[in-house]
N, C-alpha and C positions, 0 to 999 in steps of 0.2 A: 513413637515402640522407644523408652529409652536408650540411647547411644552418645558416648562421651566425645568419641573422635571416629576417626576413616583409620581402616584397618593397618595401613600401609602410611599413615602420616607417623607413627612414632619412633623415635630417636633413642638413642643415648640418656639427652638430657629428658628425657620424661622419667626415668628410673625414680621409682619407690612412688609413681604416680597409680593412682585407682582408675579404672577405667572401666565401662561396659562398650563390649563390642559386638557389632553383628556381621553375620557373611555364611560364605558358603563356604564347605570344608574341601581344600582344593585337595589334602592328602593326610591318612591319618595312618601313623605307625604307633604297634602297642608293643612295649618293653617290661610286658608284665605289672612288676609294679607302676611304672608311668608309661599315660598315653600321650605320644605328641599327635596334634593337629593342626595344620595349618590354615588360617582362616580368609579365607579372600574378601575383598569387595571391589566395588568399582577405584578407591587408591591404593589396593595393591595386597598384600596376603604379609600375615603377621604369625610366627611359632605361637601356640601355645600349649600348656603343661599341664595337662590332669594328675595329680599325684594320688595314690591310693583311697583318700576320703571320697573321691568324684567318678575316681575313674570311671567305676561303673554304671554310670549314668550317661559315658558314652563307647560303652563296649559294640553297641548294635550301630553306630553313628558309621554311614560310610560317604562316597564323594558325592557334592552337591546337596547332601542336607544341610538345611538352613540352622545354623545355632545365634543364640544370643548369649555371652558369655562374660562375668563377673569376674575381675582379678585384678592383681598389681602387675607394673611391669619394671622388669630386673634384668641385669646386665649375663649376656648370656655366657657359656665358659667355655662355649667353642664358636664364635662368630663365623659368623656366613656372609664372607663378602659378596657374592654373587647377586643377592639383596638388599635395599635399602633399610629395609626393618633386621639386616643381620645382625647388629651387634646387640639386640635386646629380644625379650621373648616375655610371654605374660603368662604366670603362676595362676592359673585357674580357680576360684571360691565357691563358683556355683554356676551352673551351665543349665540350659532351660532348649530343648529342639522346638524351635517355631514351626517348622516342616521339614517331610522326609522326602525321598527325591529316587524315582528307579533308574536304575543302572545307565546313563547315559550312552548313546548307541553312537557318541563322540569323543575322543579326549579333549580335556576340557584346559587346556594349554597352546603357548604360541610353537610348541615342538609336536604339533597333533599331526599324526601320519594320514589322516583322513582323507577320501577323494574331496574333490571341490565338488562336486553332486551331492554328495553325503552330507556337507557340512550346508549349503545352502538350502536343504532339505529341512535340516535341523537349526536354520541361522536363530532361532533366538536362544538354542543354546551356544552356536558356534560366537555370539554376539560377546559371551562372557570371558574372551580371550581377552588376556590384559592389550594385547597389538591393535585388536579390532576398537578397542574403546577409547583405545589412545588415538586413533585414528579420527574418530567421531568426537572425541572432542579437540583436537586439532580444528577439525571443520566446523567445528563451534565456535571457536574463538576467532577462524578467519573474519567467520561472518560478523562478529562482533566488532573486529578490527576493522572491517568494509563498514558497516553503520557508521562507527564513532568516528573516523575518517571523510566519509563522504558528506556526515553532517557539518563536520566543521569546516567544509570548503562549500556549503550553502544548499548541498541537496538535498530533496525531499522524498520521500519512500512513498510510493502509489501504486496500488498495487492495480493490477489489467485485470479483464476478466478470466478467466478457463475458459466458459463456453464462447465460442465466438464462432460470425463465420469461415465459412473456408474458403481461402484466398489460397491461390499459385503461389508456392514461396520457394520451392526444391523437390526437399522430401515429400513424400505422401502424409496427407493428415489423417488423424486417427478420428473418427467421426463416431457424434454421438445422436440415436435417434431423438426425435420430438414425440411425445406422449400426446401432449395436446395439438401438436401440429403431424399427422402421420403423413409420412413423404418427405420431411422437411429434416434437417442436419444443423446441429451445430459441428464444429473442429474443435477439438484441441489445440491450444495453440505453437505452433513451432517454434515460435519465440515473440514476446510483448512488440515485432517491430513496426508493425503500424500504429499500435498504439499509442507507442512511446512519441512516436513522432506527431500523433493526434497531439498528446501534451504540450508538443514545443508551439503548436499552431494554439491550443488552448492559454499560450502565456506562461506554463511552469518554468521554463528555462532552465532549471537542473533535475531530475527527476533520476530516481534509481529504485531497480527493485532486485531483492534477490528471488529470481520467476522459476517457477516448475516450466517446462516444458516438454512435446511433446509429437518425437517423428517417427513415422510407422518405416524408417531406412530399412534397405537390405543389413544381414547378419556381419556383424565384423568383431574382433575381438575385443578392442575399446569401447566400444558404443553400449550404451544401453538406452531401450524405447524412451525413459523417461529420464531427465536430466535437467542438471539447476544451472542459471545462467546467473552472475553478477551483471545486473543490466543497467544501461547508464545512457542518458541522452541529453545534452546540453545545444544554449541556442546563442550566437551571434557568437561562433567558434572557427576556427580554422585547426587543421593539424597541428599544429603547436600546443595549441591551447589543449587539446586532446590528451597529446602524450604529456604533459605537465600534468594533468590530473592520476593520469594510469601509473606515471611514475614514482609519486606520491602513496599512492596508495600500495604499490610492490612494495614499497622503502618501508611502510610502517608495517606491512603483512610480516616479511623478512625476520626483520628487529624484531619484533613482537614474536613472533612463534620460532624462529629458528636464533634470535641472535645474533644475524648475520647482516652485516651495515653492504646493500646490493649499491653501484654506483648512482651517481647524482642523475647524469643522462645517459641513456642505453645507445648505443650502437645502432646505425641505422642503413639498411642498404636499400637499392630496390629490389624487385622481384626478379628484373632482367639478369641483375649481377649476382643475384643471390645462386641463381641458376645456372649462370654457367660457372660460378666458382666454387660452389658444394651441389650443383646436382639435385636441388632441393628446396622448397620455398620456406622447410622449416628445419634449418639447419641446425647441429649442435656445435655451438662455439666453442666447446671445452679443449679440443683440440683440431690439428693444423688440419694437414691432408688435404688441400683444394686441389681441384681439377684444372688445368693449362690443355689452353687450346694451342694447340701444336701444326695446325693449320699450315701455316706459313713455312715451317721447315721443309715440308712435302710440296711444295707449289711446283716444282719441277721434276718429280720422281718417276721414278720408273717403275717401281714396287703397284702393279696393277689394281691389288685390291685397293691401296687408299687413293690412286688416281681416277678411279672409278666412282668414290663416294666423294671426293673432291669436285671429278666433274659434272655431278648429277647434284649439285650442292647442298651436299654434305658437309662436314667436317669430321677432324681427327682429333681426340682428345685423351690428355693420360694422366694416374694418377702417379704419383711417387709415395712407397712405404720405406723409412726408412731400416736397416736393420731386419728385411723380413723375408727376403730368398730365403731364407736358409727355413723356416718355418711352414713355405708352403712347396710341397712334391709339384711334378707332371701331375698328380692324381688332384690333388687339391686344386690344382688351376682350373685341371676340366671341369669339379665341382662350380668353381666360381662361374667359370663360361657356359653351363645350363644353367645355373644360376639369372644369369644376364637373359640368355635367351629364353627361358620361359615364362619372367614375368616382366620382362623389358620389350622381347622380341629383338634384342639386340642380333646383327649378324652373327659376330663373333669377340671373342676377347683373344687379344694379343698380349702378350708378357716378354719384360727380358728381363735379364738377371745381371748385376756387375760382379763377376768374382775374378779377383785378381787382376784389377783397370778391363778385364776384355769383358764386353754385352755379349750373352747367347742368349737363348730362346725363343720362340716360337718365328720370331720377322726379323730374327738375326741374318742370316742367307738373304733375304727380301730385301732389304734397306741395304744403302750403300755407307762406305764408312765415313763418308763426310755425314751424311745423314745423323748417323749413329753418332760422330762427335759432337755436333750442333745439338741433338739430345741430350745429352752429358753435360752441355755447358749452360741450356735452357733450365734444367732440370736439378741442374748438382747433384748427378749420381755417381755414387760414391760405391766401395765396396760391402757388397751385402745386401745392396738396397733391390725393391724391388717395382717395377713400372707395369702397370699395367696398360691399357692402351683399347680405345675403344672408338673404330671409323663408321660412323652411319649416320643419320639424321641429325642434327643438333639436339631436336628435344630426347629422342632415343639415348644417343650418346652417352648425354648429362645425366639424364636419372640413372643410366644403368651406373656409370662410373658414380653418380651418389650414394645408392644404393649399397654400393663396393667398399664405399668411404666409410660407411657406417659398418659394414659387416665385420671387416680387417681390424677396425679401431676397438671391437668388443671382443675378436679371438686376438688378436695382439696385446690386449690390456692394456690399450692405450689413453685411456679415461684418465682424469685427474682422480689419484688418492684419497686428497684432500675437500673437503664439501667445497663446491665450487658452482655458483649459477651466473651462468650468460645471456642477459637477454639480449634481444636482437629486434629492432623494430623494421620489417618487411611491406614495404610502400611501393604504389604504381604499377599494382596488378593491372592485369586485364579487363579490358571494360566488358569483352563478348570472349565465347567461345561457340567453335561451330557443332552443332548438331548435325551429326553424321547422319542421323535415322530420320529428320524433316527436313536436310538442307537447307539448314539457314542458321542464321548466329541466334543467339542467345545470352542473358544476362549471366555474367560469369559470378556474381554476390548476390545483387538482386535489382530489380529492374529503377530501382530507387537511391543508385550511387549516383554521386556524381564524376561527370568525366573530367578530366586532367584539362586546365584550362587549355594548355596548346593544340590539345587534339581535339577541339570540339571540332575542326575544319575538317576530320575525316572520317565522320559518323558516318555517314553514307558513301564517300570514296574507297574508305578503306578501312572496315571497321575490326581487322584484324591487328591491329595497328593503333590502337587505343587503348592509352591505357585510365583505369580509373581511380579515384581518392580513397581508395580503398586499403587499409592498412591491417597485417597483423604482428601481435606480441608473441616470440619465438622463447622459449626459455627451454634451455638442454635437451633443443630437437622434438621439445611437445609445441603443438599449439595452443599457445594459453588464451588469445585475445581475437575476436575477428568485428573487424568497424570499418565507417568511412563516412565521409562528410556528407551529406546527404543532397539529394536536389530539392531546389523549394521555387525554382523559378518554372511558369508551367507552360512557357514556351521551349524550353530546356526540355522538361518530362515529355511533351509530345513528340520532339527529335529523337529520343532517345526509346519510345515505344515505335515510334516508325522506326528505327533502323536494327529493330527486330523484328518488323514487320508485322506489327502490331498494330492496328485502326486506334484512333480514340474510341472508336463506338464499342471494340472490343475491351477497351483498357475500362471503359465502366463498364463494364457489364461485370469483370472481374475485380475492379477495384472499385467501385464508383463511389461511396459514400467516401473514403481515404481521398479520392482526387477530385471532388465537391467542396471539402474542407482548404483544397488551397487556394481559391479563389480570394479570399480573407484577409490576405493581408500575411504569408506565411515567413517566418524568419526564416535566414540561414541554423542550421544546425550539422550537427553531424552526435556519433556517440558510437560506442562498442560493449561488446558482450565479451565476457570471463567465462571460460568453462570451470564453472565451481570444481569439478569430479578433476578434469587437470590440476589445476593448480593444487589440490590437496594431493594427489599421485607425488607431482616433485616432489613437494614439500616433506608427506612423509617416505620417499625413498621405493614407493612400490611400482610396479608395471601392469599391476592389474587392477581395472576401474570398478570391478566387485569389489575391493576390499576399502572403499572409499564412499562406497554408497549403503545404507542401514542394510535391506531389503532387498538385493537387486535380481533380476534375471538372468539366468546360466547363457550361454554362447548361442542358444535359439531362441531368445528373448522367452523364455517361460519362468515363473516363480516355480519352483519346485514343493517349497513348501504350502502352498497354497493351492498349490494345484491351477494355476489360470494362467491363460485364460481357459475357460470350459464352457461349456452348453447351459443353457438360461434354459426356463420353463415354458412349457407351450405359450403357458397364460399372458406371460411375461412379453413373449413376441408379440402375440394378440395384438397385446394393449397399444403396439407400437406400431402396427399395422407392417409387420415384416414374417416374412415368409423366408426357409431354408432351403436353399438352392438343392435338389438332390442329389447332385455331384459334390457338395459339402458337406453333406449328411452320409453321406460314403465316405469319404476322408477321414 
């Protein structure tokens, strides 16, 4: 169809230009002899003016009709500074109604008041909103920059199978029954992990893929059952080589998308240091307020609450917020206490306030003057400062205060006002985690992650103290990337399997084809996967993952637009050799 330009691209410099435009009617205003219509397409909207000679043609036009308009660009008498095309309008010479539209069930604008479930049900209409279109275009640009940057560094894009064998990788698999082989199943990939390592064995050296992944995980606000990874693997590398590739990629993405220059090299912290200082393995570094271990200040305390915790291997941690005491009444402090008790099973939250040089609060009478003075000097407490203290097991105290750090920073509006991006490499994660249900150690990342060289001797003597060569990239409190240097030596792989209670016979039952490949000269290799949706969330300033997915599911993992998942015909089940259990039918 004839069309000279996008509606939102016209400017004052186009005055006098003859144009043909196509788009949806955003708004229609009738002023008797003149009719004004805002015509919208993906590039934006422009005001069209219809005089009495052709206004009759648009007298029945409503929102979301599609029009084709021929006209002349002229300067507006009353410019609208709120829109990019606000200095001009188009005087219509002719118009054609391309298609009519029913009254939309939701408002097609960024200030829509429709409930999210309603917007998801009519997602094809919701996608017409400029904010969502902008996000999807940003997503496209990120993918294009990724391909260009990785290609310039010698990486090759390779697609890996979507139908694959089910392997235990952490989350539950989505299973696909086979028609040809009734009773057997494929699995949708949770990630291309095994295949990308096989590509390294296959000699590709540098691989990437913008890969679709599928995980049947428990429901959570920031999860989708289907998501996308920028997946990368490379041979003959160590952590520094991997970090250099990621830092280059992030520099290119943020300069192209945001015009923002990120630092040349990102800060690095070990997992242990991260937990100690921030109570989280994905800390937001845009603000301070670090956790302080003040256990040593109470080494000889007579305050029995702290005494009992310290005698049982716990610690006393503190978090100071300057100029915050006046913002937190006793009621609000009680709410904070319930928050950490309910979410982190912390025993209690103690608090202190400095007022006119005097410390008061829930434990002010329990601790000695010397201990108070030591606290003031250690934390630098001044008037109107608030100090929150948790005495508990180290992990509980740190994570509880880490959550309070985030909560208070937001409640007190302590995040920077200017656009700021703070990257952090978190390294040396625990190799194993204890499974209470099965009473055994299991791989914290996956069993192909290499242990830290200095910790290999402790694989069997002290698995809980073994750190891995795994790493995450964190940005503004969001985990953006996870990866590791992989095991490439067969003997080492056997040791890791043995340390989690898995015999080589059991390993071959689960990963047989993969382990067989390791016999034929496996190169040292490592890689990472960037969560594309989380990266787009940060770039676009949204905290809702559904905003960055074209057709998302809701919090219950249901696609309201297509009403899926749903039942299928019995004939389809018969072909696949499947029967639905009576219990499932009732549900």
